[in-house]
C-alpha positions in Angstrom: 0.3 0.3 0.0 1.7 3.3 -0.8 2.3 5.8 1.9 2.5 8.8 -0.3 0.8 10.1 -3.8 3.0 11.6 -6.6 0.8 14.3 -8.4 1.7 15.5 -12.0 4.8 13.4 -12.5 7.3 14.4 -15.3 10.7 13.8 -16.8 13.2 16.7 -17.1 14.1 15.8 -20.5 11.0 17.1 -21.6 10.7 20.2 -19.2 14.5 21.6 -19.7 15.5 20.6 -23.4 17.9 23.0 -23.4 19.8 21.0 -20.6 21.2 17.5 -20.2 18.8 15.9 -17.4 16.9 12.8 -17.1 15.6 13.2 -14.0 11.9 11.9 -12.6 10.2 14.4 -10.6 6.7 15.3 -9.9 4.9 18.9 -9.2 3.4 17.9 -5.6 3.2 15.0 -2.9 0.8 14.1 -0.9 2.1 12.1 2.2 -0.3 11.2 5.3 -2.2 14.5 5.3 0.6 16.7 4.4 1.1 18.3 0.7 4.4 19.2 -0.4 4.8 21.5 -3.5 7.9 21.7 -5.9 8.8 25.1 -6.4 6.5 27.0 -8.7 7.6 29.7 -11.2 5.9 32.3 -13.9 5.2 29.2 -16.3 1.7 27.1 -16.9 1.3 23.9 -16.8 1.5 23.7 -20.9 5.1 25.2 -20.5 4.4 28.8 -21.2 6.3 31.6 -19.5 4.0 33.9 -18.3 5.4 37.5 -17.8 8.8 37.9 -19.1 10.6 40.2 -17.1 7.8 40.7 -15.0 8.3 39.5 -11.3 4.5 40.0 -10.3 3.0 38.6 -13.2 5.2 35.4 -12.6 4.1 35.4 -8.8 0.7 35.4 -10.1 1.0 32.1 -12.4 3.2 30.7 -9.5 0.2 30.9 -7.3 -2.3 29.8 -9.9 0.0 26.9 -9.8 0.1 26.2 -6.4 -3.7 26.7 -6.2 -4.6 24.2 -8.9 -1.9 21.5 -7.5 -3.6 21.9 -3.8 -7.0 21.6 -5.2 -5.5 18.4 -7.2 -4.3 17.1 -3.9 -7.6 17.4 -2.2 -6.3 20.6 -0.1 -6.7 24.3 -0.7 -4.5 28.1 -0.3 -6.4 28.0 3.3 -4.5 25.0 4.3 -1.2 26.4 3.7 1.3 26.2 6.6 4.9 27.4 5.1 5.9 29.1 2.2 9.5 29.4 0.8 10.3 32.4 -1.9 13.3 32.8 -3.8 13.7 35.9 -5.8 16.8 36.6 -7.8 16.7 40.5 -7.2 15.8 42.4 -3.8 13.8 45.0 -6.1 11.5 42.1 -6.5 10.4 41.7 -3.0 7.6 44.2 -2.6 6.1 43.0 -6.2 6.5 39.4 -5.5 5.0 39.6 -1.5 2.3 41.9 -2.5 1.1 39.5 -5.3 1.9 36.4 -3.1 -0.3 38.1 0.0 -3.5 38.6 -2.3 -3.5 35.2 -2.5 -2.7 34.4 1.0 -5.0 37.0 3.0 -6.0 35.7 6.2 -4.3 32.5 6.1 -1.3 33.6 8.0 1.6 30.6 7.0 5.0 30.9 8.0 7.4 32.2 5.6 10.9 32.1 4.3 12.7 34.5 1.6 15.6 34.3 -0.2 17.7 36.2 -2.7 19.4 33.8 -5.0 21.6 34.4 -7.8 19.4 32.4 -10.1 17.0 30.0 -10.9 17.1 27.0 -13.1 16.3 29.2 -16.0 17.5 32.6 -16.4 14.1 34.0 -17.3 12.5 33.2 -14.1 12.6 35.6 -11.5 10.8 34.1 -8.8 10.0 30.5 -7.3 7.9 30.0 -4.5 7.1 26.4 -2.8 4.5 25.7 0.1 3.6 23.2 2.2 0.0 22.4 3.4 -2.2 20.2 4.9 -5.3 18.3 3.9 -8.1 19.0 6.4 -10.1 16.3 7.9 -13.3 15.0 6.6 -16.1 15.8 9.3 
């Protein structure tokens, strides 16, 4: 009996054709009542970048992805307990956190924010991963 469920499995050969990779990954894992969501960026699930050069637009797309993945896992945005946000420029902090905050109003997760020298693709400006719970059925 599996102890976890993998959501939206993929291989990096398809998602990173410009790199020599061959890794089996997934977008989210449900383990018990916990959902771990892979870092989401400004690319939709069709592989199209939304918001080239625009950290706010990329954050909005990342949050749309997170919402969809949590729903597929049986949870939702109100059950996020932790976020980790990576930005490639400290000047992006306000637009990124303003947009993410719009999606998390009233949720009060714990949060870690990091400024990094780069993400997996140079056009990505922000990446957000979350941990959420699946509420008990009443």
